[in-house]
C-alpha positions in Angstrom: 41.6 22.4 10.2 39.7 25.6 10.0 40.8 28.6 12.0 38.3 30.5 14.0 38.5 34.3 14.4 38.4 35.3 18.1 36.0 38.0 19.0 33.6 37.8 16.0 30.3 39.4 17.0 27.4 37.1 16.1 25.0 39.9 15.1 23.9 41.6 11.9 23.0 45.0 10.8 20.8 46.1 7.9 21.9 47.2 4.6 20.0 50.3 3.6 16.9 49.0 1.7 16.6 45.6 0.1 14.4 44.1 2.9 12.8 41.6 0.5 16.2 40.3 -0.5 17.2 39.8 3.1 14.4 37.2 3.6 15.2 35.4 0.4 18.9 35.3 1.3 18.1 33.9 4.7 16.1 31.1 3.1 18.9 30.3 0.6 21.6 30.3 3.2 19.8 28.4 5.9 19.5 25.3 3.7 23.2 25.0 3.0 25.3 22.1 4.2 28.9 22.3 5.4 31.7 20.4 3.7 35.4 21.1 3.5 36.7 17.8 2.2 38.2 19.2 -1.0 39.5 22.6 -2.1 36.8 23.0 -4.8 33.9 21.8 -2.7 33.5 23.6 0.6 31.7 26.5 2.2 33.2 28.9 -0.4 32.4 26.8 -3.5 29.3 24.7 -3.2 26.3 25.6 -5.3 24.0 26.9 -2.6 26.8 29.2 -1.3 27.0 30.8 -4.7 23.3 31.3 -4.8 23.2 32.9 -1.3 26.1 35.2 -2.0 24.0 37.5 -4.2 21.9 38.6 -1.2 22.2 41.8 0.9 25.4 42.9 2.5 25.4 43.2 6.3 28.0 44.0 8.9 28.4 43.3 12.6 27.0 45.5 15.4 26.9 45.4 19.2 23.1 44.9 19.2 22.4 41.8 21.3 19.2 40.8 19.5 18.1 41.4 16.0 15.3 39.8 14.1 14.1 40.0 10.6 11.2 42.2 11.8 13.7 44.5 13.4 15.7 44.7 10.2 12.5 45.5 8.3 11.3 48.2 10.7 14.4 50.2 11.7 15.3 53.0 9.2 19.1 52.7 10.0 20.2 50.2 12.6 23.7 51.7 13.2 22.4 55.0 14.4 18.6 54.5 14.2 18.5 57.6 12.0 15.0 58.7 11.2 16.0 60.6 8.1 16.7 59.4 4.6 19.9 61.3 3.9 22.4 59.3 2.0 20.1 56.3 1.5 20.7 56.5 -2.2 24.2 55.0 -1.9 25.3 51.4 -1.8 26.1 49.5 1.4 29.0 51.0 3.4 30.0 50.5 7.0 29.0 53.0 9.7 31.6 52.9 12.4 31.4 53.2 16.2 33.8 55.6 18.0 35.7 52.5 19.2 36.0 51.1 15.7 37.5 54.4 14.4 40.3 54.2 16.9 41.0 50.5 16.3 42.9 50.9 13.0 46.5 49.9 12.9 49.1 50.6 10.1 49.9 47.1 8.7 51.9 45.7 5.9 51.6 42.3 4.2 55.0 40.8 3.2 55.1 39.5 -0.4 55.5 35.8 -0.6 55.5 35.0 -4.3 56.4 36.6 -7.6 53.0 38.2 -8.3 52.8 39.6 -4.8 56.3 41.1 -5.1 55.3 42.6 -8.4 52.2 44.1 -6.9 54.0 45.7 -4.0 56.8 47.0 -6.2 54.3 48.6 -8.6 52.6 50.3 -5.7 56.0 51.7 -4.6 56.7 52.8 -8.2 53.3 54.6 -8.3 54.0 56.3 -4.9 57.4 57.4 -6.1 56.0 58.7 -9.3 53.4 60.8 -7.7 55.8 62.1 -5.0 58.2 63.1 -7.8 55.5 64.9 -9.9 54.1 66.7 -6.8 57.5 67.6 -5.4 56.8 65.9 -2.1 59.6 64.5 0.0 59.2 62.7 3.2 61.6 64.5 5.5 62.0 63.5 9.2 62.1 66.4 11.6 65.6 66.5 13.2 65.5 65.5 16.9 65.5 68.6 19.1 64.6 70.9 16.3 62.9 74.0 17.6 61.1 75.3 14.6 57.8 77.1 14.1 55.0 75.7 12.0 55.8 78.1 9.3 59.5 77.0 9.3 58.5 73.4 9.2 56.3 74.0 6.2 58.9 76.1 4.4 61.6 73.4 4.9 59.3 70.7 3.7 58.9 68.8 6.9 55.1 69.1 7.1 52.4 69.8 4.6 50.0 72.7 4.7 46.2 72.2 4.3 46.4 72.8 0.5 49.1 70.2 0.0 47.2 67.7 2.1 44.1 68.3 0.1 45.9 68.0 -3.2 47.3 64.6 -2.2 44.0 63.3 -0.9 42.1 64.5 -4.0 44.6 62.8 -6.3 44.6 59.6 -4.3 40.8 59.3 -4.2 40.3 60.1 -7.9 42.5 57.1 -8.7 41.4 54.8 -5.9 37.9 54.6 -7.3 39.1 53.0 -10.5 40.1 49.4 -9.5 36.7 48.5 -7.9 34.8 49.6 -11.0 37.2 47.8 -13.4 36.9 44.6 -11.4 33.1 44.9 -11.2 32.8 45.6 -14.9 35.0 42.7 -16.0 33.3 40.3 -13.6 29.9 41.5 -14.7 30.8 41.0 -18.4 32.2 37.6 -17.6 29.0 36.6 -15.8 27.0 37.7 -18.9 29.3 36.0 -21.3 29.4 32.7 -19.4 25.8 32.9 -18.3 26.5 32.1 -14.7 26.4 33.9 -11.3 29.5 35.7 -10.1 29.6 34.3 -6.5 29.0 37.7 -4.9 32.2 39.5 -6.0 30.5 42.2 -8.2 28.6 43.7 -5.3 31.7 44.2 -3.1 33.8 45.7 -6.0 31.0 48.1 -6.8 30.6 49.1 -3.2 34.4 49.8 -3.0 34.3 51.9 -6.1 31.4 54.1 -4.9 32.9 54.4 -1.4 36.1 55.8 -2.9 34.1 58.2 -5.1 32.2 59.4 -2.1 35.5 60.2 -0.5 36.3 62.4 -3.5 32.9 64.1 -3.4 33.4 64.8 0.3 36.8 66.5 -0.1 35.8 68.3 -3.2 33.6 70.4 -1.0 36.8 71.9 0.5 38.4 72.9 -2.7 37.6 73.4 -6.4 40.8 72.0 -8.2 42.4 74.0 -11.0 42.1 73.1 -14.6 45.8 72.0 -14.5 45.1 69.6 -11.6 42.0 68.2 -13.3 44.1 67.6 -16.5 46.7 65.6 -14.5 43.9 63.5 -12.9 42.3 63.0 -16.4 45.6 61.7 -17.8 46.5 59.6 -14.8 43.0 58.1 -14.7 43.0 57.3 -18.4 46.4 55.5 -18.2 45.6 53.7 -14.9 42.2 52.5 -16.0 43.4 50.9 -19.1 46.5 49.3 -17.5 44.4 47.9 -14.7 41.8 46.7 -17.1 44.3 44.7 -19.1 46.0 43.5 -15.9 42.8 42.2 -14.4 42.2 40.2 -17.6 45.5 38.5 -17.0 45.6 38.1 -13.2 42.7 39.2 -11.0 44.5 37.8 -8.0 47.5 40.0 -8.6 45.3 43.0 -9.1 43.5 42.5 -5.8 46.8 42.2 -4.1 48.0 45.4 -5.8 44.9 47.2 -4.5 45.5 45.7 -1.0 49.0 47.3 -1.0 47.7 50.5 -2.4 45.2 50.7 0.5 48.0 50.1 2.9 49.5 53.4 1.6 46.2 55.1 1.9 45.8 54.0 5.6 49.4 55.2 6.2 48.6 58.6 4.6 45.4 59.2 6.6 47.0 58.0 9.8 49.8 60.6 9.3 47.2 63.3 8.5 45.2 62.5 11.6 48.4 62.7 13.7 49.4 66.0 12.2 45.9 67.4 12.8 45.8 66.2 16.4 49.1 67.8 17.3 48.1 71.1 15.7 50.2 71.1 12.5 47.1 71.7 10.3 45.4 74.5 12.3 43.3 75.5 9.2 41.4 72.2 9.7 41.4 72.0 13.5 37.9 73.3 14.0 36.5 72.9 10.5 33.0 71.4 10.6 32.4 68.2 8.6 30.8 68.7 5.2 27.1 67.9 5.2 27.6 65.1 2.6 30.0 63.4 5.0 27.5 63.7 7.9 24.8 62.1 5.8 27.1 59.4 4.3 28.7 58.2 7.6 25.8 59.1 9.9 28.0 61.5 11.8 26.8 63.7 14.5 25.6 67.2 13.3 28.5 68.7 15.3 31.1 66.5 13.7 34.4 68.0 12.6 36.6 67.4 9.6 38.9 65.2 11.8 35.9 62.9 12.4 35.5 62.6 8.6 39.2 61.7 8.1 38.9 59.0 10.8 35.9 57.5 8.9 37.8 57.7 5.6 40.8 55.9 7.1 38.5 53.2 8.4 37.0 52.8 4.9 40.5 52.4 3.5 41.3 49.8 6.1 38.2 47.9 5.0 39.5 48.0 1.4 42.9 46.9 2.5 41.5 43.9 4.4 38.9 42.9 1.7 41.3 43.1 -1.2 44.1 41.2 0.5 41.5 38.6 1.5 40.1 38.2 -2.0 43.6 37.8 -3.3 44.0 34.8 -1.0 41.0 33.1 -2.7 40.4 31.3 -5.9 38.9 34.1 -8.0 37.3 31.6 -10.4 35.5 29.2 -7.9 35.3 30.8 -4.5 32.4 32.7 -3.1 33.1 36.2 -1.8 32.9 35.7 2.0 32.0 39.4 2.4 29.0 39.2 0.1 26.6 38.9 3.1 28.6 40.4 6.0 31.8 42.1 6.9 33.7 41.8 10.2 33.9 45.0 12.3 36.9 47.2 12.5 38.3 45.4 15.6 39.2 42.6 13.2 39.8 44.5 9.9 41.8 47.2 11.7 44.2 44.8 13.4 44.5 42.0 10.9 45.8 42.4 7.3 43.5 39.7 5.7 41.7 36.4 6.0 43.6 33.4 4.7 41.5 31.1 2.7 40.6 28.7 5.6 39.7 31.7 7.7 37.5 33.1 4.9 35.8 29.7 4.7 35.2 29.6 8.4 33.9 33.2 8.3 31.4 32.3 5.6 30.3 29.3 7.6 29.7 31.5 10.7 27.7 33.8 8.5 25.6 30.9 7.3 24.9 29.7 10.8 24.1 33.2 11.9 21.6 33.8 9.2 20.1 30.3 9.7 19.5 31.2 13.4 17.9 34.5 12.4 15.7 32.8 9.8 14.5 30.3 12.4 13.4 33.0 14.9 
């Protein structure tokens, strides 16, 4: 029995560009039949699903009606932006104010050996970075009447430089897994001379999204040579370890990334809370960098806090997608997010789709595109 996801919005938004691919994808997807009689022959595995999964990537919106003509004519559906700023990047979600507030801190409990290994490796990485950076998570004693300067001196809260250092290091490493996965799946597709079932696109989008986070925060600080050297060493070690690990177990690697993104969501949630209660006054009224305004289609008057909300939502997307991909058969299943992603009201409150839910989601996407194609 397939599980339906309550509250799925049956609309689509446009991926920037690729209008011709949209029409082709609609035709491919509209002709698919639904079958779930066997694990290896269903909505995630049949031949036409694999063909359709290479099409454009869309996400839900609140727009009540959307036709192919509308997709073709509107410059950017999310905000109906008339400019072209940021259109050179891959697909990425643009969030509504309600979506930005819908994120919850979630954790997926490990249920098997590979999952337990993944979550413990994330804990080890977190401990290692905290040790090197000298960070200690200290809880403020109840009833403590300390000034902000005293809280920072005693190590209870971070100042803006410490926050930025943690964010820059996190984002410089977080952009590695998606690129490694995309590279290996790309090479596998070339080597076996067969399509990839839509996984490469999502992995590349994740890698670029994390890189854009880094580019955004780099506008706030030019790291020292020492800090750059640390990142260089960490990236070199992490890339090669993740490369070899993905060759052995792609599923475990996606689970690892899912748990890593859990930590990222936790970090940005804490940062947002600290900013909103006034413990990072240096950032309280700082305007959003122009690169962030262009990338997330923010208002011209947006502040840095708005940027961090958007970044946290991105990390929530990566958390949901990687945990969901880890629940699939990485060799036979179509990526259910190749054509569409659920909005943050689902991704922010649910840790992942289980495989039957992913299959149902792909079926709903097929039906949605079939309806649009018929209009």
